N, C-alpha and C positions, 0 to 999 in steps of 0.2 A: 483458826476458828472452825475449820471442818473437822479437824481432828477432835476439838474439844467437844463438838456436837456429838461425835460417834460417841465419844468416853461416855458422856452423859446418857445418851440412849442405851449404851450397853449397860451401864449401872442400874438404869432403870428397870431393863429385861432382868438383870440378875436377882434385884430384889424382888421381882415379881415371881421368878422360880422359887425363889428360897421360902416365899412367904406364903405357897399354896398350902390348902387345908390339909391338915396330917389326919383329922378324924374322918374326913371321908375319903381319904386316899388310899390305894393298895400300896403294898410292900414293894420295896424297889430291890431287885434281885442282884443286880450287877454290883461290882465294887467300885470304887471312885468317890469322886465328891458327889454325894447326892443330893446336897443342898441346891445344886446347880441341875438338878435332872430336868429335863424337857416335860413340861407337864401337858398331858392329854385328857381331855374331860370325857367321862362316860356318863351319859344323862339318860338313865334307863328306870324303870318302873321296879323299886324295892319293897314296896307295899302297896296296899290295895288289891283287888281282885285281879291286876294285871302282874302282880308281883310272881305270878305261876310262869310267867314268861320272861319278866325282867331278872330273875333269880338266876335263870339258865345264860342269860347276857353276861351277868357279873361273872358267873364261873368262866366262861368263855375268855373275857376280857382278862381276867387274872392269870388265867394260863398263859396267854399271849403276852403279859407283861414279864412274866418270870421267863419265857421262852426266848423273848428278843433281847431282854438284858443279860442274861446268862450267855448270849452271843456278842455282847458288847455294845448293845443298845445302838446309838446315832454315832457309830464310829468312835466309841469308847466313852461318850457321855450316857448316862442311862436315861429311860423314860420314867415316869412317874404317872400313874393313873390317878385321876383325881374323881371320885364318885359323888353323883349328886341325884338324889331321889326324885323322879318325875311322876311319881305315884302314877295313879290312873286317869288322870283328865288333863286338859290343856294347860289349866291354871298351874298345876304342879310343874309341868313341861315348861311353860314359860319361867317359873322362877327359878328352876333348877338351871337352864340355859342364861338367864341373867346372872346367876352367880358364878357359874363357870366363866362366863366371859370378862366380866366387871370385877370379880373377886379375885377368883381363881387364877385368872390371866392366862389361860389354858390355850395352847396354838389351834387347837380343833375340837371338835366334839363328835363322838360317836353316840348318838342317839336321835330320837326318844325310841321308846318301844312301840307305840303305836302310830298308825298314820295320822289318826285324830288329833294327836297330840303333834304331830309334825306340822301339821297345816296352823297351828297355833305358835310353836315355839321355832321352827326353823326360819320363819320370816325375819325373828330379831336377830338369828347368828346372821342371816345373809345381808342386813342392813348394817352390822357392824363388820362386815367383811371377815367372818370367822368361817372357815369350812367345816360342814356338817357332813357326816357319812350317815346315812339311815341305815341301821343293822336288820330291821324288819319292815320297814315302810314300804308296802308294796301296792299301795292304792294308786290309782291312776293320776297322775299329775304332780309327784312328789318332786321330780328334779326340775318341774318346771317352776318350782317356788321361787328359785332363783339361782344366779350363777355359781354361789358357794354351797349349793345343795347337791349331793350325790347321793347314791345307795350302792350298797352291795348286796342289798336282797333283790331278786330278779321280781319284774311286775307280776302281779295276779293274772294279767291276760296272758301270760307265757305258761306260766305253773299250773293253775286251776283245772284247764280242760284236760289235762294228763289223767287225772283221778276218774272223771267222766270215761274216758276211753277204756281205763282199766277195768271199772265196774263192767262196763259192755262185753270187755272180754271174758271177765268171771261168769256174766250171766247174759247171754247175748237175747233172750227173751224179755228184757226190761224193756217197758212201754210206757207206764206212767209214772211220773217223778213228781215227789212233793219238796219243794224248797222251804227253808227256814232262815231267817237271818235277824242279826241284831241291828234295829233300825236308829239306835243312837250311837253308833259307832263307824266312822268315816270309812274305815277299811272294809267292814264287813259289808257295808253298803256296796261299796265298789266291787267287792268279790262276788256278790250275789248276782250282780248284771252281767259278769262273765259267766258265772255258772247257768244262768238263766239263758244267755244267748247260745251258750254250748248245747244244752239241752233242745234249744228250738232248731240249731244247725244240723244236729242229732237226729230230727224229724220225731222225736220222743214227745209225749204227751204232757206237759205241764199242769197237772191237774189243781195244784193250790200253792200259794206263797203266803207263810205265815210269818208275822213280825213278833219279835220280842225285845226285852231290853237286857243290856250285858248285865245288869242287876238283878234279874229275875231267877227265883229258885223254883217257881212252879209252872210247869207247862202244860198241865192236863188238859187245858181248854184248846190251845193250839195242837197239841198231839192228837188229841181225839178227835178234832176237826179234819186233821190231814188223814189219819188212819180210816176214817169212815169212807174214804175215796179210794181205799185199796191200792196205794201205791208199791212199785217195784223197787223203787230206789228212794231214799230220801238224803238230801244235800242240806248241810248246815253250816252256815256262816256265822261265827260268834267266836268268843273267847273261852279260854279253857274251864273256867268254871262253871259259865253258865251252858256252854256247848256240852259239857260232860253230863251236867244234870239232865239236859234234854236227850241225850242219848241214852241215858238209863231210864228216864221215865218213858220213851217210846217203848224200851224192850220190855220194860215192865207191863206196859199195855199190850204187849203180844206181838209188836211188830218183829216179823222174822228176816226182813229184806236187808240188801246191802245198805249200808249209811257211809257217806262220803262226808268228812270233816274239812273245814277250811283251813287255811295256815295259821288261824287263831287256836286251834285244838292241837296244832303239832307240836306236842311236848309230851314228855313221860309223865308230867305232874298231873295229867288228866287221869292216869291210873286209880289214884285213890277217890276219884271223884264218882267215874261211873263203875270201878273194879271189873269184875268178870263181864258186865254188859258192855265193856269198851270192847271185848274180841269182835275180831272183824271189821272194825273201822277203818277205812280207806282214806290216806291223806297225801296229796301230792308232796314232794320234797324237792329243794333246791341243794340237799346235802345227802350223801352217802358216806358213812362211816369207814367203807371198803374202798372209797376213792382213792386210787395210787397217787403216791406223790410222797416226797420226804416230810414236808410241811405237815400234811394231814396225819402221817404216821407218828409224828414226834407230837402233834396234839391229841391224837386220839389214845396215845398210849399215856400220857399226862393225864388226860380225862378220867381214863379206866382206873388209873391207879389212885386217884382221889375220889371219884364217886362209885365205883364199882359197876359202872355201867358204860354202854356205849354212848358217846358224844351226842346230843340232839343237834337239831338245824339251828336253833338259836343262839345256841354256844358257839356254833362254827362260824355263823356270820358276825358275831360279835368280835371273834378272834379276826376274822378278816378284817372287819372294820380298822382295828387297831393296826394289823399288819400294813395294811395302806398307808397309814400315817407314817407308821416307822419307816417304810422303804422308800418312801417319797421324802421324808427328812433326810435320811441317808444320802440321797441323790442331791439334795440342797446344800448338805453339810461338806460336800466333796470341795467346792470351789472357795466357800466361803461359811466358816464354822456359823452353824445356826444360832448358837449363844450369842454371837455377835452381832445379829442381825436384829433391828428394831421390831418388836413384837408386831406392830401394824403392818409392816412390810413383810415380815416373815409370813404372816397368815396369808396374805395374798399370794406370795409365790408358793407355799403349799399348795393351797387349792390348786393353782396352774400346773404343779408339778404332779399332782397326784392324778391329774386327769391325763395325764401323758403315758402313765407306765403301765406294765402288764405285770400281774402279779400271780404267781403259783400259791394259791391259798388253799385250805381245807375244802375248798367249794370247787377245787379244779383251777385252771387258769381262768383269770379275769381282766378285764380292762374297762375303760370307761368310754362313753360317747361324749364329744365336746359338751352336752349338755348335762353330764352327770349320770347318764342311764348306765346301767351295769350290761356289759357284754358277758354271757357266761353260755357255755355249750351244753353242759349235762343237767339233766333233770331226771327225778325218779318218782316212782309211788311206792308206799310202804302199806302193809295191812297190819294192824296190831293184833298181837297174839298174848293173850293173858295166860298166865300160870292158873293151873287147876284151881287153887285156892283163892284166885282174884287179889292175891296180895300185890303183885308185881306182873311186869308183861314186857314186851320188847316190840319194836318195830322191824317187822320183815319185810326185806324189798321184794317187791315183783319183779320179774324177768320180763 
């Protein structure tokens, strides 16, 4: 009777693996029985104003899929990434997660793109006991959503202060600071709190706090109000589209001082938004393309070969999220093939296993606390350097 139950459970999992959505999934790169590939969900923003970030995550995840399948996948069984578009709001993330969990039958999910979305969608995965790895969810409280929620994106409290320190190193005479943040975005609200506290801790004068929406395109009123106070430093917490437009309008109004962009502006997709006026923007980083290590070297080379530029942080973090799932699955597969384990049991075991491991990723060596918070040692600050024509640029890492 026990053997019959096992056969039934295995048959159900095999059917689930074979029936994963093909229209939303990436290609499987390894040979073998691709119908029985292990499905990993990628729930990130492929449309909306958040797509400037989500597109980079898709790129990183696809490179990871090919890289690990070329190396044999899960001890000979390939992985198959199943993509669902979270768009730019909580409803989109909730729908994507529900589809990945109930229809695509994924073993775990890398996503969503925004912290705001994570607070809406990740509790659904937690209640279903499906492990979630946040690739770019840096707001306070993400791992505390539940025991099945972790992240490969270092919290903003660790990363953001580094850019303020870099600004003061570039200009020790900074006294007055103006802060802008998107009030309708959970991450931006969390990040600005850290920035504001850092300004106070540094004994700087916070002369104004200006609010906006991630959907805004006109910032003349807020920018003019701030510039009338003659700040030496401007700090912006928002997303690429709105943040890039704000940078552009500040420069067009004559502001010549340093500008710090938060993690939402941490993408080369901002270049077409503010063009030449992006030049000089400071952004703290959790990833450096020159980070030594075999995996990062392979990731960087694959990214450059495909996109003709250095990989950005969001792509590296998405790669790392997939890598954590793959290596945890490989460890689980050694005593008992994962394809032979009932899906609910596999999801629980996968969550337990991923929290135990150490992973040499493009981000460097990472691990997790028992609560799912990332342990990461290395952080950086980059300054955008635009080409003279403003058509393209690069992130130059500061010493």
